[in-house]
N, C-alpha and C positions, 0 to 999 in steps of 0.2 A: 110510278114515283117521278116527280118532276125533278129537273136539274137542280132547282133551288133546294129541295129536300136532301138530295144526294150530297150537295155541297155542305150543308149544315151537319150531316152525319160525319163527314170526313174531318170537319173542323172542331168537332166536339172535344172538349178537354178530357184528358185521361183522369180516372178517379185518383184522388189523393191517397198516398201510401199511409197505412195505419202507423201512427207514431209508436216507436218502441222505446225501451228504456235507454237512457243516455249512457254512452260508454264511460266506464270508470277509469280514472287515471291510474297508471301502473304504480304499484307500491314500491317504495325504495328498497334496494337490495339489502339483505341482511348479511353483514360481513361475517357472521358466525357460521352461516350455512351456505352462502353463495361463494364458490371458489373464485369467481371472477372479481367479486367485490372485495374479497379478502386478499387478493394478490396485490403486492406493492406496486406503486407507480414506477415504471422503469426509468422515468425521468427524475425521480426523487433521489438522486445520488448525493452523497455527502460532499463530493468534490466537484459538483457541477458549478457552472459560473454563477448561478443564482444563489448558491450557498456561500461562495467565497466573496468576502468583502474587499479583498485586495488581490492583485496579481501575485502569483508565486514567484519568488526569487530563485534563480538558478545559478549554479556555479558557472564560472567562465567556460566558454567552449575550449576544448582541449585539455580540461582538467583530467588528470590521470587517476584512475581508480583500479584497485586490485581486488579481485574476487577470489577468495580461498574457500573452496567447497568441493567435496568429493562427488557431488551429484551433477552430472553433465546437464540435466534438465534445469537445475537452479542456475548454473553458470550461464547457460544459453539464454535463459529468461532475463537475468540481470544484465547480461551483456547487451541484449537487444534494446532493453529499456534505456540503458545508459548511452548507448551509441546514438539513439534517436535524439538525444540532447547534445550531440557532438562531443561527448566525453570519450577519452581514450581508455580502453579497458585492457588490463592485464589479468591473467587467470592462472590459478594453480589448483591442483587436485588434492594436495595434502599440506600439512602444516610446515613440514621441513622445506619443501620446495617453495612454499609461499613466503617463508621467512627469508630465504636466500634471495628471492626475487624482490622482496621489499627492501632488503639491504642494498641490492645492486641498483634498482630503479628509483627508489624513494618516491612512491606514489603520493598523491595528495589525500587519498582516503582509502581505507581498507574495509571490505565486507568480509568478516571472518566467521565461518561456521564453527559451532562448538563441538559437534560430534564429527570427528575426522579419524581416518585410519592412522595408526601409530600415535604420534603426539596429538593430544586434543587441543581444542581452541583455547582453553584456559591457559595451558602451558605455552602455547604459541603467543598469546597475549602478553604473558610475563616476559617471554624472550624479546618480544618487540619493544616492550617498555624499558627493558634493561639496556638496550643497545642505543648508543648515542645517535646512530644514523636514523633510527626509526621511532624513537621514543616520543617525538612530537606529532606523529601522524595520527589523525583521528581514526578511530576504529569502531565500526558498527558490528556487533555480534548478531548472528542469526542462528536459529534452530527451530526444528519442528518437533523436537523431543521434549516431552513434558517434564521429565526429570532434569534434563539439562537446562530447561527454561527456569525452573525453580532454583537450580544451583546458581544460575547467573546472578540472580538478585541477591545471593549471599556472597558470591565471590567475584563480583564485577570490578576487580582491581584494575583501574586504568582504562576501562571501556568507556566509550562516549555515549553509546546508545544500543538499543536492542530491537530486533525485528523478529516476530514469530512467523514461521512458515505455516500456511501459505500467505504471501503478502501481495498487496496490490501495487500498481504503478504509482497511485497517489501516495501511498505510505512511503515508498522508497524515496520519492522526491521531497516529501515532507520531512523525512529524517535528514536528508542532505541539507535542506534549507535551514534546519535548526542549528547546523554546525557552521554556517557561513559567517564570515566576519564582514566588516564594512566594505571590503574589496571583493566580496563574493568568492572568497577562498575558504575551503573547509579548514577549521582550526580545532586542535585538540582541546577539549573542555575539561579543565581540572575539576574533579569532584571531591567533596569533603570525605575524609576517611571515616570508617566506622570505629567504634571503640575498640573492637577486637584488632583492627589494623593498627590503631594507635599503640595498643599494648604490645603488639608484636614488633613494632618499630622502635619502641623505647628500650634502650640498652639496660641490662641489669645493673642494679646499684652496687 
């Protein structure tokens, strides 16, 4: 074999591959059967910046808030949230000490649990509203008890708002924002009385 023939054999092109079927595009995931497709987008929060059209208003730094709750976990949670916004936090584990603290310190806002040892939150609310020193303080009732929650909507005499446990940071500050006046100070919001309350307040003829 000549050098020319050897050179031609080495340069011979490789045989073309037999064409196979074209790869198919993957089908879209079915959200009813695919757990990844069904999972919510972690960035799709209701309080994300893309959801809010305006910045949230906050109370003034140093605003004093009293938390009355017998759960150390709830007290610690609320205290941490509030202190992150530079609010001063007072705390009480029962209604009686909470009322005395409110009378002595006169906070700007009270978070009051409904189910408490001894005096419950409804009686504490009445006591706070009857006292000239505390009757103007806005009060947000809180509870994780279903019966107490239902009772609140019947007997919320003098309460400004309600939060059901468990609650998020966004909800806490949304409730506070709803009570702020033009000077970013929480204010007691007078609510219209029910017919039963009107009848009870009307003196007999």
